Backbone as a ProteinNet text record, in pm:
[ID]
protein_1_A
[PRIMARY]
MLKKVFLAAAASLVLAGATMTMSPAPAMACHSGCHKAAKAMYPHDRKARHAYVKHCKAKHKAWKKAHRKHHLFG
[TERTIARY]
-4927.8	-4800.1	-4793.8	-4831.5	-4828.5	-4926.7	-5040.1	-5141.1	-5085	-5007.2	-4946.8	-4841.8	-4768.8	-4666.3	-4731.6	-4839.4	-4909.3	-4973.6	-5027.1	-5087.7	-4982.3	-4865.7	-4756.8	-4706.4	-4698.6	-4654.2	-4755	-4883	-4985.6	-4981.7	-4962.7	-4956.1	-4834.2	-4723.3	-4603.5	-4621.1	-4692	-4718.9	-4809.7	-4907.9	-4997.5	-4919.5	-4836.2	-4755.6	-4655.2	-4596.3	-4501.5	-4573.2	-4693.1	-4770.4	-4807.9	-4838	-4873.7	-4753.2	-4636.4	-4518.1	-4473.5	-4501.5	-4463.6	-4549.1	-4674.6	-4760.3	-4728	-4657.2	-4621.8	-4483.3	-4444.3	-4312.5	-4308.2	-4191.2	-4181.3	-4184.3	-4209.7	-4209.1	-4309.1	-4434	-4524.3	-4477.6	-4414.2	-4365.5	-4248.1	-4169.4	-4053.6	-4088.7	-4205.5	-4242.2	-4247.5	-4277.4	-4292.3	-4159.1	-4053.9	-3925.1	-3854.3	-3774.7	-3712.2	-3583.7	-3515.4	-3389.6	-3271.1	-3287.9	-3182	-3059.4	-3081.9	-2968	-2875.9	-2934.8	-2853.2	-2780.6	-2847.4	-2784.8	-2669.1	-2689.3	-2583.1	-2465	-2493.7	-2386.6	-2305.2	-2372.5	-2301.8	-2219.4	-2272.1	-2201.5	-2085.7	-2106.3	-2004.6	-1977	-1902.8	-1883.2	-1794.8	-1708.3	-1614.7	-1632.4	-1727.2	-1745.4	-1882	-1884.8	-2009.9	-2086.3	-2015.8	-2083	-2146.4	-2078.3	-2133.9	-2255.6	-2249.1	-2363.7	-2484.1	-2461.7	-2570.3	-2633.4	-2550.8	-2602.3	-2680	-2629	-2697.2	-2831.6	-2835.6	-2960.6	-3064.2	-3025.2	-3119.3	-3174.3	-3085.2	-3126.2	-3218.9	-3181.8	-3258.1	-3396.6	-3404.1	-3533.6	-3625.1	-3568.1	-3649.6	-3703.1	-3618.8	-3660.1	-3768	-3751.2	-3848.6	-3983.7	-3981.1	-4105.3	-4176.8	-4101.2	-4161	-4224.5	-4157.9	-4211.7	-4340.5	-4339.1	-4458.6	-4575.9	-4548.2	-4654.5	-4711.5	-4626.5	-4671.6	-4747.9	-4716.2	-4776.2	-4877	-4922.2	-5019.6	-5154.9	-5231.2	-5363.1	-5458.6	-5535.1	-5630.1	-5766.5	-5807.6	-5936.4	-6035.5	-6160.2	-6264.3	-6258	-6230.5	-6227.4	-6088.1	-5984.1	-5853.5	-5748
-1408.3	-1405.7	-1513.1	-1634.8	-1745.1	-1722.7	-1660.4	-1629.3	-1530.7	-1432.7	-1333.5	-1397.5	-1493.5	-1562.7	-1642.3	-1714	-1790.5	-1699.8	-1587.9	-1493.1	-1433.4	-1400.8	-1347.7	-1453.2	-1577.8	-1685.2	-1706.3	-1701.6	-1717.8	-1602	-1481.5	-1364.6	-1372.7	-1419.3	-1430.6	-1538.2	-1645.8	-1749.3	-1696.2	-1616.6	-1559.1	-1463.7	-1379.8	-1287.4	-1361.2	-1466.1	-1544.6	-1611.1	-1659	-1719.6	-1618.4	-1496.4	-1391.5	-1351.2	-1347.3	-1308.5	-1421.7	-1544.9	-1657.2	-1661.2	-1617.7	-1620.9	-1506.9	-1404.9	-1292.2	-1308.7	-1429.4	-1453.3	-1404.6	-1370.3	-1320.2	-1429.9	-1553.4	-1662.8	-1644.8	-1603.1	-1583.8	-1472.8	-1372.2	-1264.1	-1310.3	-1402.6	-1449.1	-1561.9	-1614.5	-1728.7	-1694.6	-1570.6	-1534.8	-1500.7	-1486.3	-1449.7	-1571.5	-1546.2	-1656.2	-1705.6	-1621.9	-1661.4	-1652.7	-1580.4	-1571.9	-1497.2	-1395.1	-1315.9	-1399.6	-1476.7	-1560.8	-1669.3	-1725.9	-1829.3	-1771.6	-1651	-1587	-1551.7	-1506.6	-1471.3	-1594.9	-1709	-1832.5	-1883.5	-1868.3	-1919.5	-1830.4	-1699.6	-1604	-1501.9	-1540.3	-1447.6	-1326.9	-1337.3	-1227.8	-1162.9	-1209.4	-1155.5	-1088.6	-956.8	-881.8	-889.2	-883.1	-887.7	-1024.5	-1129.9	-1264.3	-1282.2	-1226.6	-1232.6	-1162.5	-1044.1	-966.9	-1043.7	-1102.4	-1179.6	-1301.6	-1367.9	-1485.6	-1448.6	-1337	-1293.3	-1262	-1195.4	-1164	-1292.1	-1386.7	-1514.6	-1590.8	-1595	-1669.1	-1607.8	-1475	-1409.8	-1433.2	-1429	-1455	-1597.7	-1690.7	-1830.6	-1847.4	-1779.2	-1786.2	-1727.1	-1613.9	-1553	-1642.8	-1706.5	-1798.1	-1917	-1968.1	-2080	-2039.6	-1919.7	-1872.9	-1855.2	-1803	-1782.1	-1915.5	-2013.6	-2144.4	-2221.2	-2196	-2273.3	-2194.6	-2080.6	-2005.3	-2076.7	-2052.2	-2115.2	-2043.7	-2117.3	-2060.6	-2051.3	-1928.9	-1905.7	-1856	-1860.1	-1817.9	-1666.2	-1590.2	-1443.1	-1387.4	-1438.9	-1379.8	-1466.6
11792.8	11724.5	11615.1	11650.5	11556.3	11441.8	11475.6	11375	11271.8	11315.9	11225.4	11135.4	11189.6	11110.6	10998	11031.5	10929.2	10825.1	10869.4	10777.9	10683.8	10737.3	10654.6	10555.8	10598.8	10509.7	10397	10429.7	10327	10227.5	10278.5	10190.3	10098.7	10150.4	10066.8	9959.8	9991.9	9891.4	9780.9	9818.2	9718.5	9627.3	9686.2	9606	9518.4	9571.1	9491.3	9374.2	9397.1	9289	9183	9224.5	9129.1	9044.8	9104.1	9027	8934.7	8970.6	8885.1	8758.5	8768.1	8650.2	8554.7	8600.5	8514.8	8453.5	8425.1	8367.9	8222.5	8171.6	8034.5	7928.3	7966.8	7870.7	7756.6	7780.2	7666.4	7572.6	7628.2	7543	7457.9	7509.4	7435.4	7338.8	7347.3	7263.8	7116.1	7082.8	6942.1	6875.9	6951.8	6893.8	6836.1	6734.2	6663.3	6729	6804.6	6866.4	6772.3	6661.9	6561.1	6612.1	6693	6740.8	6829.2	6918.6	7007	6928.2	6828.8	6746.8	6666	6612.9	6535.6	6624.7	6745.1	6839.5	6876.7	6886.9	6919.9	6802.3	6680.6	6563.3	6520.8	6527.5	6482.8	6592.6	6696.2	6808.7	6776.1	6675.7	6649.5	6513	6433.5	6299.3	6289	6299.6	6304.1	6171.7	6060.6	5930.3	5904.7	5943.3	5926.8	6017.5	6139.5	6230.7	6170.4	6113.4	6053.7	5936.8	5853.4	5739.9	5788.2	5890.5	5943	6005.3	6078	6140	6033.3	5925.3	5817.9	5755	5729.3	5670	5764.9	5890.3	5990	6009.7	6015.5	6034.3	5914.1	5794.7	5675.8	5678.1	5719.3	5728.5	5835.8	5947.9	6056.9	6014.2	5943.8	5896.9	5796.7	5709.4	5612.4	5683.5	5785.7	5860.9	5932.6	5995	6065	5969.3	5849.9	5752.3	5705.5	5687.8	5640.8	5748.4	5874.7	5982.9	6065.6	6018.3	6097.3	6092.5	6193.5	6201.7	6108.8	6035.4	5940.8	6008.8	6036.5	6098	5992	6026.5	5934.6	5910.2	6016.2	6003.6	6028.6	5974.5	5998.3	5954.1
[MASK]
++++++++++++++++++++++++++++++++++++++++++++++++++++++++++++++++++++++++++

């Protein structure tokens, strides 16, 4: 009985570790966060939010282009 409990605990730790490594953080790293910033700045003005998002995304793309890593083949 005790052996099964330890085996189940070990299996749950392994599964928990596997799910922790599959977090969406790497997928979210490339996003600029402009939508959330616009929503915070202009919660009730949709047109101002849209204009801010366009401006913010253009600024983010320019920053990414200026700071990209320069490789020999790409």
